[in-house]
N, C-alpha and C positions, 0 to 999 in steps of 0.2 A: 943449524938446518944440516941435516944428513945428506947423503949421497940419494936416499930413498926419497927425501922430500924434494929435491932439485929434480929427480927424473919424474916424480908425480907431477911437481907443478909444470915442466915443461909438456908431459903429456897432454893434460889440461889444456895448457894453452894452444898446442897442436889442434886439438880436438874442437875446441871452440873457434880456433881461425876457421877450420874447415866447414862448421855449420856458417859461420857469416861470410865466408868469401866463395864458399861453391856457387857455380852458376845454378839458376834457377831453372826448372824443367820448362818453364814458359817459354823459354827461348827457342826451343824445340818444336813448339806446337804451332801447324801451320794457320795461314788466314782460312777464311772459310773460302768456300767455291761453289760455283753453282752452273748448270747446263740443263739445256732443254732439247726435247726430241719429240716432234720434228721442229724445225727451226723456223719453217714456212708452213702455215696452215690456211684453211679457208673459215670463215666466219662460223662458229659453232664447233670446232673440230677439237678433239682431245690434245691436251699438251702434257708430256711427262716430264717432272722435273726431278732432278738428281743433284742433292746437294752433300757437301762435307762441311761439318761444324763440330770442334772440339768444345763444345759448350752447350750452350742452350739457344736453339734458332727460333726468330718469331716466324710468324706466318709469312708466307710470301706474297706479294702483292703487286699488282700492274694495272694501269687503266686499260689494257690489252687483254685482262681476263674479265671472265663474268662475276668473280668474287675472289676473295681470299682463298689462299691454298694453305693447306694444314700440312707441314712437313712432319712424316713419321719415321720413328727411328727403325733402321734396319739392323747394322751391325757395327760396333765402333762408333765411329763418328760418321758414318752414312745416312744419309736421310732421302726419303722420296715423298712426291707429292704429285696428285693428278688433276690437273685445271681444264677449264674451257675456255676456247677463244671467244673474246666479245663479236658483237654483230657488225662492228666498222673495221674498215681496212686501214693499213698502214703499219709501220713500224713501231714496236714498243719494247720498252726495258721492264724486267720483273726483278724483284730484289727481295732480300731477306737479310735480317741482322743476326749474327751470332754474338752471344756474350759469353766469354770465356769465363768470365768472374775474375776475381784477384788473384786465383792461383795461375791463371793462363791468360793475361791480358794480351798476349801475342795472338790469340786465337780470336780475339775479339775484332767485329769489323763489320762492313757490309759487301754482299757478293750480289754481283748484277749480272744478266743475262740478256740478250736482246733476241727476239723473235719477230717473225712478220706476219700479218694476216693479209691475205691477197684474195682476189675474186678467182673461183675455179674458172677454168676455161669453159666453153660452153661444152655441152655434151651432145653429141649426134649418135642417134641409135639406128645401126646399121640396117638396111631393109630386109637383108637376107643374112642368116647365118652363114660365116666362111666355111666353105666347104673343100678339102682337098681331092676329093674323089670325084667331082664332075671336071670334065676337060673344059678349058676355055672354050668359049663360043664366040664366033666373028658377030653375030647379031645380038643386040641387048636382050636379056631376057625379060619375059614379061612380067616376072614377080618383082622387078624393082620400081614399077609403075604401082603395083598394088599396094595397100596397106598391109601391116605384118597382120598374119593371122593367128589365130590363138590356137592353132594346132601345132605351132612350133614346142619344141620339147622345153619343159619347164625349167630343166637345170640349165640350158644354154641362155634363157630369158632372165633367170635369177642371178646370172654371172653378170648382166649387164645393169641391175638395179644399183641406183646412186641414192646414198642417205639423202633424206631430205635438206639436211642443213647445207649440203653441197650445191643441190640446185636452186637456193634461194637467190634471185638476183641481189647482186651487191650495189646496184646503183651507178649513178654516174660521179665522178668527183666535181664538187663545186655544186653550184645551184643552177636550177633551168631558169632561164630567162622568162620574165614574165611579159605578156602584150599588155598594153594599156587598153583597156574597153571604157569608150565613152559612151554615156547614155544617149539614148536616141533623143536628138532634138538640142543636143547642147552645141553652142557655137563653138566653131573650128577654130576661132581665135580668141585670145582672151581678153582682149580689150573692149568690146562691145558698149558704147554709151549710147 
């Protein structure tokens, strides 16, 4: 074996070792991430999800959503999805699974985010629109006891319109106690012989 054979053999050995011993690209792929905005909503309100997945994401699911949310690719590993809060209150977790496949095993995993569905505070409609041009009066203005008139400017009344989903009553936690009703003429004691 000549010098050329030894150099060629060493080069081939070095190249083969480089292929087998090189770190895999999957070691640099981050795990999936998930965020939600807003994190506190009323029943029926929209939720916007932002996800990161270096692979294939599944649909995002949660018992606090009206249905599964499809994550749509934006750019690179960024995904977004839009869902709707369910009709019951409480804290909920939404999650999706990212499959990095055989080339990106470090990217595989489940990402979870928490959000809360709360009852909206009761809304009160002011009886008169606020005005900075009127001086404060020492007596109560008569318009406060009158119902709001339809002559008010539509732009100011439309600013106070609240979506129906926010005005639905949430109900009270737990069950309402039921009163036992006895039929007329029923004995008051259970023993009667």
